[in-house]
C-alpha positions as CSV (number, residue, x, y, z in Angstrom):
1,M,9.0,39.4,-16.7
2,K,8.6,40.9,-13.2
3,P,6.6,38.6,-10.8
4,R,3.0,39.6,-10.5
5,G,1.5,40.9,-7.3
6,F,-0.4,38.7,-4.8
7,T,-3.9,40.0,-5.8
8,T,-3.2,39.7,-9.5
9,R,-2.1,36.1,-9.0
10,S,-5.0,35.3,-6.8
11,I,-7.4,36.4,-9.6
12,H,-5.5,35.2,-12.7
13,E,-3.3,32.3,-11.8
14,P,-2.9,29.5,-12.5
15,A,-4.5,29.6,-16.0
16,L,-7.4,27.2,-15.7
17,G,-8.3,26.8,-19.4
18,K,-11.1,28.3,-21.5
19,D,-14.6,27.6,-20.5
20,A,-16.9,26.2,-23.2
21,H,-19.1,29.2,-23.0
22,G,-16.5,31.8,-22.3
23,A,-17.3,32.3,-18.6
24,L,-14.6,34.3,-16.8
25,R,-14.7,32.0,-13.7
26,I,-15.1,28.3,-13.3
27,P,-18.7,27.1,-12.9
28,T,-19.9,25.5,-9.7
29,Y,-20.1,21.8,-10.4
30,D,-22.7,20.9,-7.8
31,T,-22.9,17.3,-8.6
32,A,-22.1,14.1,-6.8
33,A,-21.2,11.9,-9.8
34,F,-19.8,12.2,-13.4
35,G,-20.8,10.1,-16.3
36,F,-18.6,8.1,-18.7
37,A,-18.9,7.2,-22.4
38,S,-18.0,3.6,-21.7
39,A,-17.4,1.1,-19.0
40,E,-13.8,0.9,-20.1
41,D,-13.4,4.7,-19.5
42,M,-15.0,4.4,-16.1
43,A,-12.6,1.5,-15.1
44,D,-9.6,3.5,-16.4
45,S,-10.6,6.5,-14.3
46,F,-11.1,4.5,-11.0
47,S,-7.8,2.6,-11.5
48,G,-5.9,5.8,-12.1
49,R,-5.0,5.0,-15.8
50,R,-7.0,8.0,-17.0
51,A,-7.4,11.4,-15.4
52,A,-11.1,12.1,-15.0
53,H,-13.5,13.2,-12.3
54,A,-15.6,10.3,-11.3
55,Y,-17.2,11.1,-7.9
56,T,-17.1,14.4,-5.9
57,R,-15.9,12.7,-2.7
58,I,-12.7,11.9,-4.7
59,S,-12.4,15.0,-6.9
60,N,-14.4,17.8,-8.5
61,P,-13.5,20.5,-11.1
62,T,-14.6,23.4,-8.9
63,V,-12.6,22.1,-5.9
64,D,-9.7,21.3,-8.2
65,A,-9.5,24.9,-9.4
66,F,-9.5,26.2,-5.8
67,E,-6.8,23.8,-4.8
68,R,-4.6,24.9,-7.7
69,K,-5.0,28.6,-6.8
70,I,-4.0,28.1,-3.2
71,A,-1.1,25.8,-4.2
72,A,0.1,28.6,-6.6
73,L,-0.1,31.3,-4.0
74,E,1.9,29.2,-1.5
75,S,4.4,28.3,-4.2
76,G,3.6,24.7,-3.4
77,L,3.6,21.4,-5.2
78,A,-0.2,20.7,-4.9
79,A,-3.0,21.0,-2.5
80,V,-6.0,19.0,-1.2
81,G,-9.2,20.9,-0.2
82,V,-11.1,19.5,2.7
83,A,-14.3,20.2,4.6
84,S,-12.9,22.4,7.4
85,G,-9.7,23.5,9.1
86,M,-10.0,20.6,11.6
87,A,-10.4,18.2,8.6
88,A,-7.1,19.6,7.3
89,I,-5.3,18.9,10.6
90,S,-6.8,15.4,11.1
91,A,-6.3,14.3,7.5
92,T,-2.6,15.5,7.6
93,F,-1.7,13.6,10.7
94,L,-3.7,10.4,9.9
95,N,-1.7,10.4,6.7
96,L,1.7,10.5,8.5
97,L,1.3,8.5,11.8
98,A,1.0,5.0,13.1
99,A,0.6,3.6,16.6
100,G,3.8,3.9,18.6
101,E,4.9,7.1,16.9
102,N,4.8,10.7,18.1
103,I,4.7,14.3,17.0
104,V,6.2,17.4,18.7
105,S,3.9,20.3,18.9
106,T,4.2,23.8,20.3
107,A,2.1,24.1,23.4
108,S,0.0,27.1,22.7
109,L,-2.7,25.9,20.3
110,F,-6.3,26.4,19.3
111,G,-8.5,24.3,21.5
112,G,-9.8,22.0,18.8
113,T,-6.3,21.1,17.6
114,Y,-5.2,20.4,21.2
115,T,-8.3,18.1,21.7
116,F,-7.6,16.2,18.4
117,F,-4.0,15.6,19.5
118,Q,-4.7,14.7,23.1
119,K,-8.1,13.1,23.0
120,I,-8.3,11.5,19.6
121,L,-4.8,10.5,18.6
122,T,-3.7,9.3,22.0
123,P,-6.2,6.4,22.2
124,F,-4.8,5.2,18.9
125,G,-1.3,5.0,20.3
126,V,0.1,8.3,19.0
127,E,1.8,10.6,21.5
128,T,1.9,14.4,21.2
129,R,4.8,16.0,23.0
130,F,4.0,19.7,23.8
131,V,6.8,22.1,24.2
132,P,7.0,26.0,24.4
133,A,7.3,27.5,21.0
134,D,10.3,29.6,22.1
135,D,12.2,26.8,23.9
136,L,14.2,25.4,21.0
137,A,16.3,23.2,23.2
138,A,13.2,21.5,24.7
139,M,11.8,21.1,21.2
140,E,14.9,19.3,20.0
141,A,15.1,17.2,23.1
142,A,11.6,16.0,22.6
143,I,12.4,14.4,19.2
144,D,13.4,10.8,19.0
145,G,13.5,8.0,16.4
146,K,9.7,7.7,16.4
147,T,8.9,11.4,15.9
148,R,7.2,12.0,12.5
149,A,6.6,15.8,12.5
150,I,6.9,19.1,14.2
151,F,3.7,21.1,14.3
152,T,3.1,24.8,15.1
153,E,0.7,27.6,14.4
154,T,2.2,30.7,12.7
155,I,0.7,32.9,15.4
156,S,-0.9,30.9,18.2
157,N,-4.6,31.2,18.7
158,P,-5.3,32.9,21.1
159,G,-1.9,33.1,22.8
160,M,-0.4,35.3,20.0
161,I,3.0,33.5,20.3
162,V,5.1,33.7,17.2
163,P,7.6,30.8,16.5
164,D,11.0,31.3,15.0
165,F,10.5,29.4,11.7
166,A,14.1,29.6,10.5
167,A,15.3,28.0,13.8
168,I,12.5,25.4,14.0
169,S,12.9,24.3,10.3
170,A,16.6,23.8,11.0
171,I,15.7,21.4,13.8
172,A,13.3,19.6,11.5
173,R,15.9,19.2,8.8
174,R,18.5,17.9,11.2
175,H,16.1,15.2,12.3
176,R,14.7,14.5,8.8
177,I,11.1,15.2,9.8
178,P,8.6,17.6,8.2
179,L,7.7,20.9,9.7
180,I,3.9,21.4,9.5
181,A,2.4,24.9,10.1
182,D,-1.2,26.0,10.5
183,S,-1.2,29.4,8.8
184,T,-4.9,30.2,9.2
185,V,-4.4,33.5,11.0
186,T,-1.6,34.7,8.7
187,T,-3.0,33.3,5.4
188,P,-0.8,33.0,2.2
189,Y,-0.8,36.8,2.0
190,L,1.0,37.5,5.3
191,F,3.3,34.5,5.4
192,S,5.3,32.8,2.7
193,A,5.6,29.5,4.5
194,R,8.0,27.9,1.9
195,D,10.5,30.7,2.3
196,F,10.9,29.8,6.0
197,G,11.4,26.1,5.7
198,V,7.8,24.9,6.3
199,N,7.1,21.6,4.4
200,V,3.3,21.4,4.7
201,V,1.1,24.4,5.3
202,L,-2.6,24.1,6.5
203,H,-5.4,26.6,6.5
204,S,-8.9,26.8,7.8
205,T,-10.3,28.5,4.7
206,T,-13.5,29.1,6.6
207,K,-11.7,32.0,8.1
208,Y,-10.0,34.9,6.1
209,I,-9.8,33.1,2.8
210,S,-13.6,32.5,2.5
211,G,-14.2,36.3,2.2
212,G,-16.5,37.0,5.1
213,A,-17.3,33.7,6.8
214,T,-19.5,32.5,3.9
215,S,-18.6,28.8,4.0
216,M,-16.7,26.0,5.8
217,G,-13.5,24.6,4.3
218,G,-9.8,23.8,4.8
219,I,-6.8,23.1,2.7
220,I,-3.5,21.1,2.9
221,V,-0.6,22.2,0.8
222,D,2.5,20.2,0.2
223,L,5.2,22.7,-0.5
224,G,7.4,20.2,-2.4
225,N,10.5,20.5,-0.2
226,F,10.6,17.3,1.9
227,D,11.8,13.8,1.1
228,W,8.8,11.6,2.1
229,S,10.9,8.4,1.9
230,Q,11.7,9.2,5.6
231,I,8.1,8.5,6.7
232,P,7.2,4.8,7.3
233,A,3.4,5.4,7.0
234,L,3.9,6.4,3.3
235,K,6.0,3.3,2.5
236,D,3.5,2.0,-0.1
237,Y,3.7,5.4,-1.8
238,H,7.4,6.0,-1.8
239,R,7.5,5.2,-5.5
240,F,5.6,8.5,-6.1
241,R,8.7,10.3,-4.7
242,D,7.8,14.0,-4.2
243,M,4.1,13.2,-4.5
244,A,4.1,10.4,-1.9
245,F,2.4,12.5,0.8
246,L,-0.3,13.8,-1.5
247,A,-0.8,10.4,-3.2
248,R,-1.7,8.6,0.0
249,L,-3.7,11.5,1.3
250,R,-5.8,11.7,-1.9
251,K,-6.1,7.9,-2.5
252,E,-6.7,6.8,1.1
253,I,-7.2,9.3,3.9
254,Y,-9.1,12.0,2.1
255,R,-11.2,9.7,0.1
256,E,-12.1,7.1,2.8
257,T,-12.7,9.5,5.7
258,G,-15.2,11.5,3.6
259,S,-13.6,14.9,4.4
260,C,-14.2,16.4,0.9
261,L,-14.8,20.1,0.4
262,A,-18.2,20.9,-1.1
263,P,-18.0,22.3,-4.6
264,H,-20.2,25.3,-3.7
265,N,-18.0,26.1,-0.8
266,A,-14.9,25.9,-3.1
267,Y,-16.6,28.4,-5.4
268,L,-17.4,30.8,-2.6
269,Q,-13.8,30.6,-1.3
270,T,-12.3,31.1,-4.7
271,L,-14.3,34.4,-4.8
272,G,-13.1,35.3,-1.3
273,L,-9.5,34.6,-2.3
274,E,-9.7,37.4,-4.9
275,T,-10.1,40.1,-2.2
276,L,-7.9,38.5,0.5
277,A,-5.1,41.0,0.3
278,L,-7.4,44.0,0.4
279,R,-9.3,42.6,3.4
280,M,-6.1,41.6,5.3
281,E,-4.7,45.1,4.9
282,R,-7.9,46.7,6.3
283,I,-8.2,44.1,9.1
284,G,-4.6,44.6,10.1
285,M,-4.9,48.3,10.2
286,N,-7.9,48.0,12.5
287,A,-6.1,45.5,14.8
288,N,-3.0,47.6,15.0
289,G,-4.9,50.8,15.9
290,L,-7.2,49.1,18.5
291,A,-4.3,47.1,20.0
292,A,-2.6,50.4,20.9
293,F,-5.8,51.9,22.2
294,L,-6.5,48.8,24.4
295,S,-3.0,48.6,25.8
296,A,-3.3,52.1,27.1
297,H,-6.8,51.6,28.7
298,R,-6.9,51.5,32.5
299,A,-9.5,48.7,32.5
300,V,-7.2,46.4,30.5
301,K,-4.6,44.3,32.3
302,S,-2.6,43.3,29.2
303,V,-2.8,43.0,25.5
304,Q,-1.1,40.3,23.4
305,Y,-0.6,41.3,19.8
306,P,2.7,41.0,17.8
307,G,2.1,44.4,16.1
308,L,2.8,46.2,19.4
309,A,6.4,47.3,19.8
310,L,6.4,46.0,23.4
311,S,5.4,42.5,22.3
312,P,8.3,40.0,22.8
313,F,7.4,38.6,19.3
314,H,7.3,42.0,17.5
315,D,10.7,41.8,15.8
316,L,10.3,38.1,14.9
317,A,6.8,38.8,13.4
318,K,8.2,41.8,11.5
319,R,10.9,39.6,10.0
320,Q,8.7,36.7,9.0
321,F,5.3,38.3,8.1
322,R,4.0,40.9,5.7
323,G,1.8,42.2,8.6
324,F,0.8,41.3,12.1
325,G,-2.6,39.8,11.5
326,G,-6.1,40.7,12.6
327,I,-6.6,39.0,16.0
328,L,-5.5,40.0,19.4
329,S,-6.0,38.8,22.9
330,L,-6.5,41.0,26.0
331,N,-6.8,40.2,29.7
332,L,-9.1,42.1,32.0
333,F,-8.9,41.9,35.8
334,S,-11.6,39.3,36.4
335,P,-13.8,36.8,34.6
336,Q,-16.8,39.0,35.6
337,A,-15.2,42.0,33.9
338,C,-14.8,39.9,30.7
339,F,-18.5,38.9,30.6
340,R,-19.6,42.5,31.4
341,F,-17.4,43.8,28.6
342,L,-18.7,41.3,26.1
343,N,-22.3,42.0,27.1
344,G,-21.7,45.7,26.7
345,L,-20.7,45.4,23.0
346,S,-23.3,46.6,20.5
347,L,-21.5,46.8,17.2
348,I,-19.0,43.9,17.7
349,S,-20.6,40.5,17.7
350,R,-20.2,37.8,20.3
351,A,-19.2,34.9,18.1
352,S,-16.6,32.1,17.9
353,N,-15.3,32.5,14.4
354,L,-12.4,34.7,13.1
355,G,-11.6,36.2,9.8
356,D,-15.1,37.5,9.2
357,N,-15.7,40.9,7.7
358,K,-17.4,41.7,11.0
359,T,-15.4,42.1,14.2
360,L,-16.1,39.2,16.6
361,A,-15.2,38.7,20.3
362,L,-15.3,35.9,22.8
363,H,-14.3,34.7,26.2
364,A,-11.8,31.9,25.3
365,A,-11.9,29.7,28.4
366,S,-15.7,29.3,28.4
367,T,-16.1,28.8,24.6
368,I,-13.5,27.5,22.3
369,F,-11.6,25.9,25.2
370,A,-14.7,24.8,27.1
371,G,-14.4,21.3,28.7
372,L,-10.6,21.4,29.2
373,T,-9.2,21.1,32.7
374,N,-7.6,24.0,34.5
375,A,-4.2,22.2,34.0
376,E,-4.8,22.0,30.3
377,L,-5.9,25.6,30.1
378,K,-2.7,26.6,31.9
379,R,-0.6,24.5,29.5
380,L,-2.3,26.2,26.5
381,G,-1.7,29.7,28.0
382,V,-5.5,30.4,28.4
383,D,-6.8,31.8,31.7
384,D,-10.3,32.9,32.6
385,T,-9.6,36.6,32.1
386,L,-8.7,36.3,28.4
387,I,-10.8,37.7,25.6
388,R,-10.0,37.2,21.9
389,I,-11.0,39.8,19.4
390,S,-11.0,39.1,15.6
391,F,-11.2,42.4,13.8
392,G,-13.2,42.9,10.6
393,I,-13.2,45.6,8.0
394,E,-15.5,48.1,9.7
395,D,-14.5,51.7,10.2
396,S,-11.9,51.9,12.9
397,E,-13.5,54.8,14.8
398,D,-16.8,52.9,15.1
399,L,-14.9,49.9,16.6
400,R,-13.0,52.1,19.0
401,E,-16.2,53.8,20.2
402,D,-17.9,50.4,20.8
403,I,-15.0,49.0,22.7
404,A,-14.6,52.2,24.8
405,Q,-18.3,52.3,25.8
406,A,-18.2,48.5,26.7
407,L,-15.1,49.1,29.0
408,E,-16.8,52.1,30.8
409,G,-17.3,51.4,34.5
410,I,-15.6,48.0,34.5
411,E,-13.9,47.5,37.9
412,I,-10.2,47.0,38.1
């Protein structure tokens, strides 16, 4: 039988079993605890001898259904749903690292991710070695016997840099370390991470997957293509073979750091997943059209968007992704121009999220990168004239009109 399309699979797969009342979608199990018929059953559940939900901080039927849907769309082994995108990043690296070890990360990152690596992991004795995404020689040179992973974003936020996943995954395989990718801005719809050698893929499901910024969440997907016996932090779980990463994550890091995904949020995000492809198509169309408009505007110094033919990442993005995504960055000629532009917007919201059904804009340096030094901002490729726009599903002409009137009279 011919493989089913993405939206069909996001609605119908995997088969989750028949509901007792014939409901067409899994109920929301908004409960903290689950009862047992006997003390023996309860003991068997907590010891792992019997599969059963015992406590929502450990597992929950609604969350489990969402995890299985994302894992299926990513062609992965299994997934763990967590409270936010940052929880996905922190749980993943707490699961893999010990003091004295390091990771190699591409330099252009979301501010929260950079802060986690630099300000939180560093005091615990874990080093992050930042390298340019397009400097493969520097990336390989940064790896040593204590390196436990390579990390990158599929399209850097807000730098709009696209890594060469085939080349980077080849480096990771040579050194027998996993390649971990944050695919929040591309989603499972635009990027088939497993096909390009990624071993673990992460998402902030708060963004596009949630279906309009309805709820917070994140997810970690093991794609089932890495030998976890290479990772010392997982030594007590090597007996689980392919499941070693997920076994420790589920039994220790996820459970004991309390980063569980709320069942109601999992329900909302399962609903959002059903329309993901439709929304990504419309969002991408808006971003493509407005990127061309902005790049030709006299008040705009530059536009970074891989959908533009002049982007240095256009061909690479075209080769790796189903589309070019829904966010872009533009530079105006001064910070004052940025604030004047943002304050002039009437339809587009000034807000820090992305992946909403509404178009959102922000000044990156003073918001999602606030508190970083000038040297750190330079390393991350963020200057004080950069604006990030996350496009929604509004009518393109209305967005164009709002942007045009906000740019009127801005000095060059």
